[in-house]
C-alpha positions as CSV (number, residue, x, y, z in Angstrom):
1,M,0.0,0.1,-0.1
2,Q,1.2,3.6,-0.9
3,R,1.8,5.4,1.6
4,N,0.7,9.4,2.0
5,N,3.4,11.5,3.3
6,T,1.1,15.0,3.3
7,L,-2.5,15.2,4.7
8,V,-4.2,17.8,2.5
9,I,-7.5,19.8,3.5
10,R,-9.1,21.5,0.7
11,T,-11.5,24.0,2.3
12,P,-14.9,25.2,0.8
13,E,-13.3,28.1,-0.4
14,G,-10.9,26.6,-1.9
15,I,-8.2,26.9,0.9
16,V,-5.7,24.4,0.6
17,F,-4.1,23.1,3.8
18,S,-1.0,20.6,4.0
19,Q,0.9,18.9,6.9
20,A,3.3,16.9,6.9
21,L,2.6,13.0,8.3
22,A,4.6,11.7,11.4
23,G,6.0,8.2,10.9
24,P,6.4,5.0,12.7
25,V,10.0,5.9,13.1
26,P,9.7,9.3,15.3
27,R,6.2,8.5,16.9
28,F,8.2,5.4,18.6
29,L,11.2,7.7,19.4
30,A,8.0,10.0,21.3
31,W,7.1,6.9,22.7
32,V,10.1,6.6,24.4
33,V,10.8,9.4,25.9
34,D,6.8,9.1,27.1
35,A,7.8,5.8,28.3
36,A,10.7,7.3,30.1
37,C,8.5,9.6,31.9
38,V,6.0,7.8,32.8
39,G,8.4,5.1,34.3
40,A,10.0,8.0,36.3
41,V,6.0,9.0,37.6
42,T,5.2,5.3,38.4
43,S,8.7,5.1,39.6
44,L,7.7,7.7,42.9
45,A,4.4,6.7,43.0
46,T,5.5,2.5,43.7
47,V,7.5,4.4,47.0
48,V,4.2,5.7,48.4
49,M,2.7,2.6,47.7
50,A,5.2,0.5,48.6
51,L,4.2,2.7,52.7
52,L,0.9,0.7,52.2
53,S,2.8,-2.5,52.4
54,V,2.9,-2.3,56.4
55,I,-0.7,-2.4,56.1
56,S,-1.7,-5.2,53.9
57,F,1.0,-6.0,51.1
58,D,-1.8,-7.4,48.8
59,F,-3.3,-4.4,49.2
60,A,0.1,-2.4,47.9
61,R,0.7,-4.7,45.3
62,A,-3.4,-4.6,43.7
63,M,-2.8,-0.5,44.1
64,G,0.5,-0.1,42.6
65,V,-0.9,-1.9,39.3
66,L,-3.8,0.0,39.9
67,M,-2.0,3.4,39.7
68,S,0.6,2.1,37.1
69,A,-2.5,1.8,34.5
70,V,-4.1,5.2,35.4
71,I,-0.5,6.6,35.1
72,S,-0.1,5.0,32.0
73,V,-3.5,6.6,30.3
74,G,-3.9,9.6,32.5
75,Y,-0.2,10.8,31.5
76,A,-1.0,11.1,27.5
77,L,-4.8,11.6,27.8
78,A,-4.0,14.8,30.4
79,L,-1.1,16.6,28.3
80,E,-2.8,15.4,25.0
81,W,-6.1,17.5,25.5
82,H,-3.8,20.3,27.7
83,W,-1.4,20.6,24.7
84,R,-3.4,20.2,22.1
85,G,-2.5,16.9,20.8
86,Q,0.5,17.1,22.4
87,T,2.6,15.1,25.2
88,L,6.5,15.7,25.9
89,G,7.8,13.2,23.9
90,K,5.8,14.7,21.0
91,R,6.9,18.4,21.8
92,L,10.9,17.4,22.0
93,L,10.0,15.3,18.4
94,R,8.0,18.2,17.0
95,L,5.0,16.1,16.2
96,R,0.8,16.8,17.4
97,V,-2.0,15.1,17.0
98,V,-4.9,16.4,15.2
99,D,-7.8,15.7,13.7
100,A,-8.0,13.4,10.4
101,E,-10.4,16.2,8.8
102,G,-8.8,18.9,10.3
103,L,-11.2,19.9,12.6
104,R,-10.7,20.8,16.1
105,L,-9.5,18.1,18.5
106,Q,-12.4,16.8,20.8
107,F,-11.7,15.0,24.0
108,S,-13.7,12.0,23.2
109,Q,-10.9,11.7,20.3
110,V,-8.4,11.9,22.8
111,A,-9.3,10.0,25.2
112,I,-10.2,7.3,22.8
113,R,-6.6,7.1,21.1
114,N,-5.6,6.3,24.6
115,L,-7.5,4.2,26.1
116,L,-7.2,1.6,22.9
117,R,-3.4,2.2,23.3
118,F,-3.2,-1.1,25.3
119,V,-4.4,-2.5,22.1
120,D,-2.1,-1.3,20.1
121,M,0.9,-2.1,22.5
122,L,0.6,-5.6,22.4
123,P,2.0,-8.0,22.6
124,M,4.7,-5.7,23.9
125,F,6.8,-2.6,22.1
126,Y,3.1,-1.5,20.4
127,L,4.0,-4.6,17.6
128,V,0.2,-4.5,16.9
129,G,0.0,-0.8,17.0
130,G,3.3,-0.4,14.8
131,T,2.3,-3.0,12.1
132,V,-1.3,-1.3,11.4
133,C,0.9,2.2,11.4
134,I,3.1,0.5,8.8
135,L,0.7,-0.5,6.9
136,N,-2.0,2.5,6.8
137,R,-1.4,4.7,4.1
138,R,-1.9,7.6,6.7
139,A,1.0,5.9,10.0
140,Q,-2.3,5.4,11.8
141,R,-2.3,2.9,14.5
142,L,-5.4,1.2,15.8
143,G,-6.4,4.0,18.4
144,D,-6.2,6.8,15.6
145,L,-8.1,4.8,13.3
146,A,-10.9,4.7,16.1
147,A,-11.0,8.1,17.0
148,N,-10.3,9.6,13.8
149,T,-6.6,11.3,13.9
150,I,-3.7,11.5,12.9
151,V,0.0,12.4,14.1
152,V,1.4,15.3,12.2
153,R,5.1,16.9,12.2
154,I,5.2,20.3,13.1
155,P,7.5,22.3,10.7
156,N,9.8,25.2,12.1
157,L,9.0,27.6,10.1
158,Q,10.4,30.9,10.3
159,Q,8.6,34.7,11.0
160,P,7.3,36.2,7.4
161,D,8.9,39.1,6.6
162,L,6.3,41.4,6.6
163,S,8.5,44.5,5.3
164,Q,8.5,42.5,2.1
165,L,4.8,41.2,2.4
166,L,3.6,44.5,2.8
167,A,6.0,47.3,1.1
168,G,5.5,49.6,-1.2
169,K,1.7,49.5,-0.4
170,Y,0.1,52.8,0.4
171,N,-2.5,52.3,3.7
172,S,-5.2,54.5,3.7
173,L,-5.6,53.4,7.3
174,R,-3.2,54.7,8.3
175,E,-4.1,58.1,8.4
176,Y,-6.9,57.7,11.4
177,P,-4.2,56.4,14.2
178,H,-7.3,56.2,17.1
179,L,-9.0,54.0,14.6
180,A,-6.3,52.0,14.0
181,A,-5.8,51.9,17.6
182,R,-9.6,50.8,17.8
183,L,-9.3,48.0,15.5
184,R,-6.5,46.5,17.1
185,Q,-8.2,46.5,20.3
186,Q,-11.0,44.3,18.6
187,V,-9.3,41.7,16.3
188,S,-7.9,38.9,18.2
189,P,-4.8,37.1,17.7
190,A,-6.0,34.1,16.3
191,E,-8.2,36.6,13.8
192,A,-4.8,38.6,12.8
193,A,-3.5,35.5,12.1
194,L,-5.5,34.1,10.0
195,A,-5.2,37.4,8.2
196,L,-1.3,36.7,7.7
197,N,-2.1,33.3,6.7
198,A,-4.7,34.3,4.1
199,L,-2.1,36.8,2.6
200,L,0.7,34.5,2.9
201,R,-1.3,32.0,0.9
202,R,-3.3,33.8,-1.7
203,D,-1.1,32.8,-4.6
204,Q,-2.2,28.7,-3.9
205,L,-5.5,29.9,-4.2
206,E,-8.3,29.2,-6.9
207,A,-9.3,32.5,-8.2
208,A,-12.9,32.6,-7.4
209,G,-12.1,30.8,-3.7
210,R,-9.5,33.8,-3.4
211,V,-11.9,36.4,-4.3
212,E,-14.7,35.1,-1.8
213,L,-12.5,34.9,0.6
214,F,-11.2,38.2,0.9
215,Q,-14.4,39.2,0.6
216,Q,-15.7,37.3,3.7
217,M,-12.3,38.5,5.8
218,A,-13.0,42.3,4.6
219,A,-16.6,42.2,6.1
220,H,-15.5,40.7,9.2
221,F,-12.7,43.5,9.8
222,R,-15.2,46.4,8.5
223,R,-17.4,45.8,11.0
224,K,-14.4,45.7,13.6
225,A,-13.9,49.1,13.5
226,D,-15.9,51.9,10.9
227,F,-13.4,53.7,9.0
228,P,-14.7,56.7,6.6
229,P,-15.5,55.5,3.0
230,E,-12.8,58.1,1.8
231,A,-10.5,55.5,3.8
232,T,-11.1,52.7,1.7
233,E,-12.7,54.0,-2.1
234,G,-11.4,52.5,-4.2
235,V,-9.0,49.9,-2.4
236,S,-10.3,46.3,-3.3
237,D,-10.7,43.3,-0.4
238,E,-7.4,41.9,-0.7
239,Q,-6.0,45.1,0.0
240,Y,-8.6,46.0,2.5
241,V,-7.3,42.9,4.3
242,R,-3.5,43.8,3.5
243,N,-3.7,46.8,5.0
244,I,-5.7,45.6,8.1
245,V,-2.4,43.1,9.2
246,D,0.1,46.0,8.2
247,V,-2.3,48.4,10.7
248,I,-2.0,45.4,13.5
249,Y,1.4,43.7,13.0
250,R,3.3,47.3,12.2
251,P,2.0,49.7,14.8
252,R,5.4,51.7,14.8
253,A,5.4,52.1,11.0
254,A,2.1,54.1,11.4
255,K,3.6,56.4,14.9
256,I,7.0,57.2,12.2
257,E,4.8,57.9,9.4
258,S,3.1,60.0,11.1
259,A,5.5,62.1,12.8
260,A,7.1,62.2,9.5
261,V,3.9,64.6,7.9
262,A,3.7,66.5,11.5
263,V,7.6,67.5,11.4
264,A,7.4,68.1,7.3
C-alpha cells in the first residue's frame, strides 16, 4: 500500500492546507521519551504504595498495579488535551495529534486513542500498533483509526518578512490612528494570524475562492472598526485585508509615518 507523506485538506473556499504526516520512527522515539516520563512518575508512586505494604502487602500490590495503569493512560490523555495534541515526547520530536479532517481536536478523540493504546501495545513494544501504522497509508495505529486522528510533524517555520509582504503598499488606514488603535484592540490574535496566513497563501488559492475569501474577511474586519469612506474607496477587499494586517502587525510604522508628516 502506497503511503501518503502529506495530509491535504481543501476547504469550501478553495483554501488548501497541507501537513506532513509523522512516520513510525519519530512516533516511536516520542513514545520512548513518554515511556521514560511515565516510568519516572510510576517509580515515585511505587515508593508511596510501598508504605501501604505495612498495612497489607496484597492491597499495596493491587494499588500499585492500578496506579500504574492510571498513570500510563492519564499522562497521555491529560497532556494531549491540555497541550492540544502533544505530550512531552511529541513536543521534543515536534509532533502533534490532530483531527484527520482538519477539525478541532475533541476530548472524546483524545480519550479513545489513549484507551486503545493498550491494544496497540500488544503483545509488547507496540507490535500491533506499529504494524498497523506501517501498513496504513496515513500512518495511523488502531487508536487513531477509532478516534479519526492522525499524527503530524510540526514544521520549523520562520517568521514571515512583513516588510516584503507589505512593502510599497500605501495604507490609507494609517491616516486615522484612533480608529487603527481601536482595530488593534478589537482583533484577536487568532483573527490576525488567520488574515496573515491568507495573505501568505493567496497565490495558492483558486481565483474564485481567493475573491470570496478576502471578501468575507474584509466584511468581517470592517465591522471591527468603521473607517470613513474616503479611507476605503477604491480599495479592493484583498488590499483592505493587507492594510488591516499592516496596521495590526506594524503599529510603529503608523507612528513613524505620522511623525514624519508632522515634521514636514
